[in-house]
N, C-alpha and C positions, 0 to 999 in steps of 0.2 A: 309823592316827595314833598309837595308844598304842605300837605297836612303833617308830615312828620316832623319837617322843620320847625314848623309852628308849635308843635307839641313840645319840642326839644327846647324851644325859646321860653314856652311857659314853665316847663321844668326849672330851667335855669333861673327865670324871675321868682319863682316860688321859693327856690332853695336859698337864693340871696336876699329874700325880702327881710326887714328889720326884724320881724317876728322870729325868724330863725336864728339870725345872727346877734341877737340881744337876749338878755335874761328874761325870762317869764316868771309869773308868779302874782300873789295878792298880797295883801297888807294885813290880813287876818289869820292866815294858816299857811301851813306848808303841808301840801298832800303829797301822796306818793306820785300823782300826776304831775306835780310841779318839778320832782326830782327828775323823773323820766324826761320831760319837756325841755330841760335844761342840761342834760346828760353832755351833749356836744358842746355846750358852753362851758361846763365845768371840766371836762377832760377833752381837751382839744385835740388829743391824739386819737381819741375814741376807745382807749384803754384804761380802765380803772384799777388795774392790778395793784395791790398794797398802796393805794392812794386814797384812803378814806379820810385822810387829813383835808382834802379838798370838798368831800361832803360837808365835813364839819365847818368849813369856812362859809359854804354857802348857807348854812344854817345860822351861824353866829353873826355873819354879817347883816342879818334881818332880825336879830332876836331882840333888840330893843324895841322894835315896833310890834312885837308879837306877844300875846299872853303867854304867861309861864307854862300853861298846859300845852300850847301850840308848839312851843320850842321843844319840850321834853318828847312830845309824840314824834316831832319830826325825826328824832335820833333813833327812833325805832325803824324807820323805813330803809336803812342801809346797813350792810354787814361791815363792822369795823375792819374785820381782817380781809375779805375778799373784795370789798367794794361793791358787791351785788346789791341792786336794788330788792327791797322785801316788801312783800304785800302787809297789810294789816291783820296778821294771822297768828294765833297763839302757838302755832307750831315752831315760829321762829324763835321762841323764848328758851334760853338755856340759862341754868344757874352755875355759879361758878365761885372760887374763893381765890382772890388775886392779891399779891403783896403790894401794900403802899410804898411809894418811893421814900417815904419818912420812916418806915419801919412798921412790922405788924402786918396783919392781913385783914381783908375786908370781905364779906361775901355780898353778893348782888345777882343781878340778872343782865343779861346781854342778849342780842338779837343777831341771829346768824343764818345763813342760806343753807347750811349742812354741817353734820356733826364734825368733820375734820377741823371745821374752824375753830371749835372750842378747845381742841388741842393746842392749837396755835396760840390762842388767847391765853390758856394756862401757862404755856412754855414761855412767852416772850413779852406779854402786855402787862402793865403794872397800872396802879392807879394813883392820880394825884388831884389835887383841888385847883379850882378858878372860880373867881367871882364873874357872874354874868349879870348882865342887865337886861332884864325883859320889861314888857309894858306894865308889869305888875311890880316892878323894883329890882334891886340887887340882891343877889343870893349866891351863896358859894355851893358848887355841886362836884361831884366825884366824876372825874373824866377818865378815859381809858388812854394811856400814853405808851410810847415806845422811845427808846434812845435815839437821838438825831443821827440817821445815817449820814447827814452832811458833815459831821465832824471828823469822818473818814471818807470823803466824798470818793475817792479814787476805788474803793471797793465797789462802788456801783458799776464800773466798768469791768470787773472781774466776770470771767466766764464760768458758768456753771452747766452741769450735765442735768437735762430736763429728765426727770423719771418717768415721764409719759412717753416723750418721743425718743429719748436716748441721745439727742443731739446736744452739742455745744453751743451756748448763745451767751452773749453779755446780760447781765442783770438789768442794765439800763434799757436794753430792748424789750425785755419782759415786762418792765414796769417804766414805761416812759415818761410818767407824769410826776416821776420824782427828780426834781431838778433842784439845785444848789445855788445859793447866792450868799456870798461872805460867811461861808460855814453853816448857814440855816437853810432849813428846808422851806422852799418857796411855797406860799400859799398857807403854810401851817401856822395855827394859833397854838401859842406856848402857855403850858400849865404853870402854877406858882413857882415850880422848882425847875423850870426851863425845858420841858420835854413836849414835843410835839402831840397834839391830841389828835386821836383818831375816832373817838366816839364816847359814849357815855356809859357810866355803870348805873344802873337803876337798883336802888336799896330801899325804897319805901316799903312799908308793910303790905300794901296792897299788891305791889309788884312782886314780892318775895312769895306771897300767898297764891299768885297766879302761877308763878314757877313751879310752886311745891304741888301743883296738881299733877305735875308730869313726872314727879319723883317720889321716892318713899325711903324709909329710913335705913334701907339696905345700903344705901350710898352715902351714909353719914361720914365714912373715912375717905370718901374719894372727892378731891377737890373740883372735879368736873360733874359729880353727881351721877355716876353711871357710865361715862365714857372713857374712864381711865385705861381700863384694858385695851380697849381698842386703839387708844392713843398711843399707848406702847407698841403695840403690834404695827401700827401705822409707822412709827419711828424706826423699828427694827427693819422694816421693808423699803426704807427710803423716801418716805413721805410721798408715797405713789396714789394720794387721793386729795381731794379739796383742791387747796391753791398749790398742792406740790411743795416744791422748795422756795416758791418766790417770797412769800411772807417772810419765812424763817429766815432766808438769807438777808433780806432787807433789815428786819428787826433785830437781828443779831450782830449788824455791823457796829455798833456802838451800844453795847450793854448798859443796862442801869445797874450801878454797884450796889451790893449788899442786899439784893432783892431777890433771893432764890425762891422759886415757888415751892408750895407745899409738894411733897412727893406723892407720886401715883402709888395706889394700893398694890400690894403684891399680887402677882397672879398665880393660883393654883396650877400646877402642871396639867391637871386634867382638862383645864379650861382653855388652854393655850390653842388647841387646834380650832375649838369653836370660836375664839377670838380672832384667829388668823382669818378664818372665812368670812366673818362678818365684817372685818377692817378691809377685805379684798374687795368686797361688793361695791359697785358704784354708789356713792351715797346718794340718797333721795335729796333732791333739791326742792327747797320752798323760796322761790324768789320771783321777781318780776323783770327778769332780765330780757324783755322784749325791747329794749330802749332804742337801738339804732333805727328799726323801722318806724317805731312809735314817734320819734321826734320829728319825723317828716310830715308834711301836711298830708292829711288823709287821701285827698284823690291822687296826689303825687304817688303816694305808698301803693295805691291799688294797682297802678299801671307801670311803675317804675321797672319790673323785672323785664317787660317787653318793649320799653321806652328808649333803653341806651344806658347801660351803667357807665359807660364813658363819660357822657355829659355828666351824670351825677357827681362822678369824681371830680371832673373839672370844676363843677360848682363849689363842692365842699372844700376844695383847696382855695378858690376864691374866697369863700366865706371864711375861712381861716385867716387868709390875708388881711381881711377887712378888719377882724377883730384884733390882729397883731398891729394894724395901723393905729385903730382906736386906743389900743392900750399904750402905744409909744406917743399919742398925741392927745391925750387929755382923756378924762372919765366921764365926758359930758353925758354919754349914754347911759352909762351905769347910774349916775346920779338922778337922771330922769325917771329911771326904773325903780328908785327908791333905795339904791345901793349908796349907804352913807359911807364914805371912806374914812370918816371921823367917828364912827360909831365905837362904843365900847369894845375893847379887844383889838381894834385895828393897830394899835400901837404894838402889839405883841404878834401880828402878822408880818411874814416875810412876802412883800410883793415882788 
């Protein structure tokens, strides 16, 4: 009994350590492990659904101290649609043609955990610019943006029928990190024309060439380069794969005007059955979503299942309370970790 009590106290102290309750990282790069280790700092609810604006915030708050190459690379480690962590793996590369918010279309590459995300990207994500300062200087980049859901914030509380469970639930429960303040999305960086940024579009020659290795000329008329038919079938069947309806509902709250995407290619009648079967399959995932266990100290993670999940839950709540207290009473902790609240772009971030 004494040993058990001692072990639980050790767990509590580990979970409440400054290492867990504050941001981790280094000053020369952002690696997949940095994103994973900071998961609970970034997503305080533990749920990253449709909240990649917070991954973007994590990267851009550190951009001015990092080489340009490191900043661009960091944007490849999360899916802009689902929020899933991604490995440094060529299987996450997808090619797409998207509308610019200022008119016209632009082709480039994006990184996703599974194919349904490229459908959501095509349907609802647009491209806008923003100048970012890295350690190598200032430069304008193409970013992935959505309409700001906080312009119609009451719709976040609307209930929807989940295509997987069939149950009704509020959108705010499915995507709890979407919070509004004064009509803007909390934690979001805004593009040049005022839209929340959720990721980056990569369109250099090297990046396009890397994507082209996965595709061929058969898909030249498909803005998703081979996934258009499956996207159409997924839509017809209620978005029953990938993020389901969550991202669609969020990104469609406030549409970006005059930016209709290129149409999907027509589907030959003889191909429909084949595409229905493909779209109905559980999509293969290429992600690093082992976050929640990975963010705990390794000795704790090893014996956590048998040590008492109740204490872990209490510790997590206490940790979140500490973070809340720090956020209300100054940012000294963040500043000591290299988080510069006055860095470029902070004036466009809703705190």
